[in-house]
C-alpha positions in Angstrom: 0.1 0.1 0.0 1.2 3.5 -0.7 2.7 5.6 2.0 0.0 8.0 1.2 -2.2 5.8 3.5 -0.1 5.5 6.5 -1.9 5.9 9.8 -5.3 5.7 7.6 -6.4 3.2 9.9 -5.7 4.7 13.1 -7.6 7.8 11.5 -10.6 5.5 10.4 -11.1 3.9 13.7 -11.0 7.2 15.3 -13.8 8.6 13.3 -15.7 5.3 14.4 -17.7 5.5 10.9 -18.1 3.1 7.9 -15.4 3.8 5.6 -16.5 2.8 2.2 -12.8 1.7 1.2 -11.5 -0.1 3.6 -12.6 -2.9 6.0 -11.5 -2.6 9.7 -8.6 -4.8 8.9 -7.3 -2.2 6.5 -8.1 -4.4 3.3 -9.7 -2.6 0.7 -13.2 -3.5 -0.1 -13.8 -5.4 -3.4 -15.4 -2.5 -5.1 -12.1 -0.2 -4.5 -9.4 -2.8 -5.1 -8.7 -1.7 -8.9 -8.6 1.8 -7.5 -6.2 1.0 -5.0 -4.1 -0.7 -7.3 -3.8 2.7 -9.2 -3.3 4.8 -6.3 -0.7 2.7 -4.9 1.6 3.3 -8.1 1.7 6.9 -7.2 3.7 9.2 -4.8 2.8 12.1 -3.3 4.4 14.6 -5.9 2.2 12.8 -8.7 -0.9 13.2 -6.6 -0.2 16.6 -5.7 0.5 17.6 -9.2 -2.5 16.2 -10.1 -4.8 17.7 -8.0 -3.3 20.9 -8.7 -4.0 20.5 -12.3 -7.7 19.5 -11.8 -8.0 22.6 -9.7 -6.5 24.8 -12.4 -8.9 23.3 -14.9 -11.8 23.9 -12.7 -10.8 27.6 -12.7 -9.9 28.1 -16.1 -13.4 26.6 -17.0 -15.2 28.8 -14.4 -16.3 25.9 -12.1 -16.6 27.9 -9.0 -18.6 28.6 -6.0 -19.3 31.5 -3.6 -17.5 30.6 0.1 -17.8 33.7 2.7 -18.3 36.0 -0.6 -15.3 34.8 -2.5 -15.5 32.6 -6.0 -13.3 29.9 -5.5 -13.0 26.7 -7.6 -15.0 24.1 -6.6 -12.8 21.3 -4.6 -12.5 18.3 -6.2 -10.6 15.3 -4.6 -8.7 13.0 -6.6 -10.2 9.9 -5.2 -13.3 9.0 -6.2 -16.1 7.3 -4.6 -17.0 3.9 -5.9 -20.2 2.4 -5.9 -20.9 -1.3 -6.8 -23.6 -2.1 -9.5 -25.7 -4.1 -6.6 -25.8 -1.0 -4.6 -26.6 1.2 -7.4 -29.5 -1.1 -8.2 -31.0 -0.5 -4.8 -30.2 3.0 -4.6 -31.6 3.7 -8.0 -35.2 1.9 -7.6 -35.5 3.8 -3.8 -34.7 7.1 -5.6 -37.2 6.5 -8.2 -39.7 5.2 -5.8 -39.3 8.1 -3.8 -39.8 10.5 -6.8 -43.2 9.0 -7.6 -44.5 9.3 -4.3 -43.5 12.7 -4.0 -45.3 13.4 -7.0 -48.5 11.9 -6.3 -48.4 13.8 -3.1 -47.6 17.2 -5.1 -50.7 16.4 -6.9 -52.8 15.6 -4.3 -52.0 18.6 -1.9 -52.8 20.8 -4.7 -56.2 19.4 -5.3 -58.0 16.8 -3.1 -55.5 16.8 -0.2 -57.1 13.2 0.6 -54.0 12.7 2.0 -55.0 14.8 4.9 -58.5 13.9 5.1 -57.2 10.3 5.4 -55.2 10.8 8.3 -52.0 10.0 6.8 -50.5 13.6 7.1 -52.1 16.3 9.2 -53.7 18.9 7.1 -51.9 21.9 9.6 -48.5 20.3 8.6 -49.3 21.0 5.1 -50.8 24.4 4.9 -48.5 25.5 7.6 -45.1 25.0 5.4 -43.3 28.1 4.0 -43.4 26.9 0.6 -47.1 25.9 0.2 -48.3 28.0 -2.3 -52.2 28.4 -2.5 -51.8 30.7 -5.6 -51.7 27.4 -7.6 -54.2 25.3 -5.9 -56.4 23.7 -8.0 -55.1 23.7 -11.5 -52.8 20.6 -13.3 -49.3 21.8 -14.7 -49.2 21.7 -18.3 -47.7 18.3 -19.5 -48.9 16.5 -16.1 -45.3 16.6 -14.1 -44.5 18.5 -11.1 -41.3 16.9 -10.2 -39.0 16.9 -13.4 -35.7 17.1 -11.6 -34.8 16.0 -8.4 -31.8 15.5 -6.2 -32.6 13.1 -3.2 -29.7 13.5 -0.8 -28.7 10.0 0.9 -26.2 8.8 3.5 -24.7 5.5 4.8 -25.3 4.8 8.4 -22.6 3.4 11.1 -23.4 -0.2 9.6 -23.0 1.0 6.0 -26.7 1.2 5.1 -27.8 3.8 2.8 -30.8 6.1 4.2 -32.1 9.3 2.9 -31.1 12.3 4.5 -33.5 14.7 2.9 -35.5 15.8 -0.5 -34.9 18.1 -3.1 -37.7 18.9 -5.5 -37.9 22.8 -5.5 -34.8 23.9 -7.4 -32.0 21.1 -7.0 -28.7 22.0 -7.9 -25.5 20.6 -8.3 -25.5 18.3 -11.5 -22.9 20.4 -13.2 -20.3 19.7 -10.8 -21.1 15.7 -11.5 -20.4 16.7 -15.2 -17.4 18.5 -14.6 -16.1 15.9 -12.0 -16.1 13.1 -14.6 -14.3 15.2 -17.1 -11.6 16.3 -14.9 -11.1 13.1 -13.2 -10.8 11.4 -16.8 -7.9 13.4 -17.0 -6.5 13.2 -13.8 -6.8 9.6 -13.0 -6.7 8.0 -16.5 -5.2 4.7 -15.4 -8.1 3.5 -13.0 -10.7 4.5 -16.1 -9.1 1.8 -18.2 -9.4 -1.1 -15.3 -13.1 -1.3 -14.8 -16.2 -0.5 -16.3 -17.9 2.9 -15.1 -21.1 3.9 -15.9 -20.9 7.4 -17.7 -22.9 10.8 -16.7 -22.7 12.3 -20.2 -26.5 11.0 -20.9 -27.7 13.6 -18.1 -28.4 16.8 -20.5 -30.2 14.7 -23.0 -32.3 13.0 -20.6 -33.4 16.4 -19.3 -34.2 18.0 -22.5 -36.1 15.2 -23.8 -37.9 15.2 -20.4 -38.7 18.7 -20.7 -39.9 18.6 -24.1 -42.2 15.7 -23.4 -44.2 17.6 -20.8 -44.6 20.6 -23.1 -48.2 21.9 -23.1 -50.4 19.9 -25.4 -50.8 20.3 -29.2 -46.7 21.8 -28.9 -45.4 19.8 -31.6 -41.8 21.3 -31.4 -41.7 22.9 -28.0 -39.2 26.1 -27.1 -36.9 25.1 -23.8 -35.3 27.8 -21.9 -33.3 27.9 -18.8 -34.4 30.9 -16.7 -31.7 32.1 -14.8 -31.4 34.9 -11.6 -28.2 36.5 -13.5 -24.5 36.2 -12.9 -24.5 36.9 -9.4 -26.4 33.6 -8.5 -24.0 31.3 -6.8 -24.9 28.5 -9.2 -24.8 30.6 -12.3 -22.4 28.4 -14.0 -24.6 25.3 -13.7 -27.3 27.5 -15.2 -25.0 28.1 -18.4 -23.7 24.8 -18.6 -26.9 22.8 -18.9 -28.3 25.4 -21.2 -25.5 24.9 -23.4 -25.3 21.2 -23.4 -28.9 21.2 -24.1 -28.7 23.6 -27.1 -31.7 26.1 -25.5 -31.4 29.8 -24.4 -30.4 30.8 -21.1 -32.6 33.8 -20.2 -33.4 36.4 -17.3 -36.7 37.6 -16.1 -36.5 40.8 -18.4 -36.2 38.5 -21.6 -39.7 37.3 -21.2 -43.1 38.6 -21.7 -46.5 37.1 -20.9 -49.2 38.2 -23.1 -52.4 36.5 -23.8 -51.5 33.4 -21.3 -48.7 32.6 -23.6 -45.1 33.7 -22.6 -42.7 34.9 -25.1 -38.8 35.5 -25.1 -37.6 38.6 -26.9 -34.9 38.0 -29.5 -33.2 39.8 -32.0 -35.7 38.5 -34.6 -38.4 39.3 -32.9 -40.8 37.8 -30.0 -40.6 33.9 -30.1 -43.1 31.7 -27.9 -41.6 29.7 -25.1 -43.2 26.3 -24.2 -41.1 25.2 -21.4 -39.3 27.0 -18.7 -36.6 25.1 -16.7 -36.8 28.0 -13.9 -33.6 28.5 -11.7 -35.6 30.8 -9.2 -37.4 30.1 -6.1 -40.9 30.6 -6.1 -41.1 33.5 -4.0 -39.1 35.7 -7.0 -40.8 34.0 -9.9 -43.8 36.0 -10.8 -44.2 39.3 -8.9 -48.2 39.7 -9.4 -48.3 36.5 -7.2 -45.4 36.3 -4.8 -43.0 39.4 -4.0 -43.9 42.1 -5.6 -40.3 43.9 -5.5 -39.1 41.0 -7.5 -37.0 42.1 -10.5 -35.8 38.2 -11.1 -39.0 36.9 -12.9 -41.8 37.8 -15.0 -45.3 39.1 -14.6 -47.7 36.5 -15.5 -46.1 33.3 -15.5 -48.6 31.7 -13.1 -51.4 32.7 -14.6 -50.1 31.5 -18.0 -49.3 28.1 -16.4 -52.5 27.9 -14.6 -54.0 28.4 -18.3 -51.7 25.7 -19.6 -49.9 28.0 -21.8 -46.4 27.2 -20.2 -44.8 24.2 -18.5 -42.6 25.2 -15.4 -40.3 23.1 -14.1 -40.1 22.3 -11.4 -43.6 23.2 -10.7 -44.6 26.3 -8.6 -45.3 25.2 -5.1 -43.3 21.9 -4.9 -41.1 23.3 -1.9 -43.9 21.7 0.3 -42.2 18.2 -0.2 -38.9 19.9 0.7 -40.0 20.8 3.9 -37.9 18.5 6.7 -41.4 18.0 8.8 -42.9 16.4 5.5 -39.7 14.6 4.8 -40.2 12.7 8.1 -43.7 11.6 6.8 -42.7 10.2 3.0 -42.2 6.6 4.3 -46.0 6.9 4.7 -46.4 8.5 1.5 -44.7 5.6 -0.1 -46.8 3.2 1.5 -50.5 5.3 1.0 -49.6 6.2 -2.5 -47.6 3.3 -4.2 -48.9 0.3 -1.8 -44.8 -0.4 -1.3 -42.7 -0.6 1.4 -40.0 2.0 1.1 -36.8 0.8 -0.3 -34.4 3.0 1.3 -35.1 4.2 4.8 -35.2 7.8 6.3 -33.0 8.7 8.9 -35.0 8.5 12.1 -36.4 11.9 12.7 -38.2 13.6 16.1 -41.2 15.6 15.4 -41.1 18.8 18.0 -45.0 19.2 17.1 -45.5 15.9 18.8 -45.1 16.4 23.0 -43.5 13.6 23.9 -40.7 13.9 21.1 -40.6 17.6 21.7 -39.8 16.7 25.5 -37.2 13.7 24.5 -35.3 16.1 22.5 -35.4 19.0 25.0 -33.5 16.4 27.4 -31.2 15.5 24.9 -30.3 18.6 23.0 -26.3 18.0 23.6 -26.6 14.3 21.9 -28.7 15.3 18.8 -28.6 17.3 15.2 -31.5 20.1 15.2 -32.3 21.3 11.8 -34.8 24.3 10.5 -37.1 22.6 8.5 -37.0 24.8 5.8 -33.1 25.4 5.9 -30.9 24.5 3.2 -26.8 24.6 2.5 -26.5 23.4 6.1 -27.6 26.7 7.4 -29.1 27.0 10.9 -28.3 23.6 11.7 -27.0 22.6 15.1 -25.0 19.8 16.2 -25.6 19.1 19.6 -22.1 17.8 20.5 -20.4 20.5 19.2 -22.6 23.5 20.7 -21.5 25.3 23.7 -24.0 25.5 26.6 -25.0 29.4 25.4 -25.8 27.8 22.0 -28.0 25.1 23.4 -30.0 27.2 25.5 -30.7 29.5 22.8 -31.8 26.5 20.7 -33.5 25.3 23.8 -35.8 29.0 23.4 -36.2 28.7 19.7 -37.6 25.3 19.9 -40.4 25.7 22.7 -41.3 29.0 20.7 -41.7 27.4 17.0 -41.6 23.3 17.3 -43.1 23.4 14.1 -39.9 24.9 12.7 -37.5 22.3 13.5 -36.5 18.6 13.7 -34.0 16.5 15.4 -32.2 13.2 14.2 -29.4 11.3 16.2 -26.0 12.4 15.1 -25.0 10.1 12.3 -21.5 9.5 11.4 -21.5 9.6 8.0 -19.5 7.4 5.9 -15.9 8.1 5.1 -13.9 7.9 1.8 -10.2 8.5 1.7 -9.6 12.3 0.7 -6.4 13.9 0.0 -5.3 16.2 3.2 -2.1 17.6 3.2 0.6 14.7 2.4 -1.4 11.7 2.8 -5.1 10.5 2.8 -7.2 10.8 5.6 -10.7 9.6 6.0 -13.4 12.2 5.3 -17.1 12.1 5.8 -19.5 11.9 2.8 -23.2 12.2 1.6 -24.5 11.6 -2.2 -27.1 13.4 -4.1 -28.4 11.1 -6.7 -30.3 13.1 -9.6 -33.4 11.9 -11.3 -35.3 12.9 -14.2 -39.0 12.5 -14.6 -40.8 12.6 -18.0 -43.9 11.3 -16.8 -43.7 8.0 -17.5 -40.5 7.0 -16.3 -37.9 8.3 -13.7 -34.3 7.9 -14.9 -31.7 8.3 -12.3 -28.3 9.3 -13.2 -26.0 6.8 -12.6 -23.7 8.5 -10.0 -24.5 11.8 -8.1 -23.0 14.4 -6.6 -20.8 12.9 -3.5 -20.1 15.8 -1.0 -17.2 15.6 1.1 -16.3 17.3 4.5 -12.6 18.7 4.1 -12.2 19.2 7.7 -11.2 16.1 9.8 -14.4 14.8 11.9 -16.6 17.7 10.1 -20.1 16.6 9.3 -20.9 19.3 7.1 -20.5 18.7 3.4 -22.0 21.8 2.0 -19.7 23.8 -0.2 -20.9 26.9 1.0 -20.0 25.6 4.4 -16.3 24.6 3.2 -17.0 21.6 2.0 -15.8 19.5 -1.4 -16.8 16.9 -3.9 -15.6 13.4 -5.3 -16.5 11.9 -8.6 -18.8 9.2 -7.9 -18.4 6.2 -10.0 -21.0 3.7 -10.4 -19.8 0.2 -11.6 -21.6 -1.3 -14.5 -22.9 -5.2 -14.0 -21.0 -6.4 -17.5 -18.5 -4.9 -19.4 -20.8 -5.1 -22.2 -22.3 -1.5 -20.9 -21.0 1.4 -22.1 -18.4 2.7 -19.7 -17.1 6.4 -19.4 -14.3 7.6 -22.0 -13.0 11.1 -22.9 -14.3 12.5 -26.1 -12.2 12.2 -29.0 -12.2 16.0 -29.8 -12.1 19.1 -27.4 -15.2 21.0 -28.5 -17.2 23.8 -27.2 -20.2 23.6 -25.2 -22.4 25.0 -27.9 -20.9 22.3 -30.4 -21.6 19.8 -27.8 -25.5 20.4 -27.9 -25.9 18.6 -31.4 -23.3 16.2 -31.1 -24.4 13.6 -28.6 -22.3 10.5 -28.1 -23.0 7.2 -30.0 -23.5 4.1 -27.8 -20.5 1.9 -28.4 -19.6 -1.5 -27.0 -17.3 -1.3 -23.6 -14.3 -2.7 -25.9 -14.5 0.2 -28.3 -14.8 2.7 -25.4 -11.6 1.0 -23.9 -9.7 1.3 -27.3 -11.0 4.7 -27.7 -9.7 5.9 -24.1 -6.4 4.2 -24.3 
């Protein structure tokens, strides 16, 4: 084993977490043996130079994020996360199952509300959610789909079992890093790609565009799709430009759109052009100043009425945020049973609902042992890890929980699984989570093989969010057999716009391996 893994076993034992690469005896698990062999041939100078090269590539391509008001290249670690074909099969089915249940729930919530009248979820929990919007109650979205794109966050617990941590069906972000991570890793660790069949991620833009087109308003044969961005100052602007470019559609801001006669038009140099599908990357509150925040300059007046009249498809649908509510999350296993008649394939993390008296009393007695989260929080904001909090912080939290129990949930402190991560002059165990992305076209839910693995770069930290100093890893899903197409570098370097009309032709595993070599 490389000297880079010296003392790794001691550090891994100190975390008390499930390590995905090494068993407790420091023998590489079968999924990682090929990767271990590739890393064993490298020394610190090789690893450092490759890591620096990947960082420069990200900076040159504009793959950055906002951290403390400063634009930085998104940290990508040189050790990928590897998921076996069998494990991925479970994740894929579990994520698709969850998306179907949330789709049914949102359709129900904004129509009959049967889930409440049948006693599955209390009505007050739904209607008191910050992102429950009465403005869109009572109409069917054009195309019949509400959850076009979703990101379901999953983690491994101490036993190595995957569990769902939260749902993102409002404006899920991060898929651009999945695409860019793969591009960078193909150059940073090319020898590892030739040794095992890794499922590609390049299909995502085509799948997304196909789903958006299939959910266009009825009677539109050649729908026009646009990506609606808040603008260059948004932290995910790189993703907006990348996806628009890869799909070959226009990237627009609210000022580029106009609504007239319950139709949406885009201003162009050749005149107005009708828009049929809007992939919105704006929070609902800023989408339409006639319906939500009247001071918003990011959206376009009339969009909600156009959607209500069936004149335009908005993806994801307005009002989806009620399913992102972390209190509603605690009911999703019940929603799967209620709407699908199935048992959940992937379990939730155990969750205390502070609205329930017994649960609240237990949480208040154990604040120093639990993780407490605001139900509408994102990016790790507002989260309090009890064992790491000071007595003053816990007392402040106690008062807030008593004043607003609906606004919080509590969970046990999960020692998220670890994966080797470069730190200084050697590899150390760092905690990770995973966000698989799913695309729903109304008939099928397709799950991108891999997803975004986020990693906490500080030793012992459980906060993986990039806004809190976290980084990422490329996620390799192994194919069942070598007849399945695998990832390979493109033959030519082409621009984003050129890529939009040149989709990879499926080839055999041997063809792709030969091309890569």
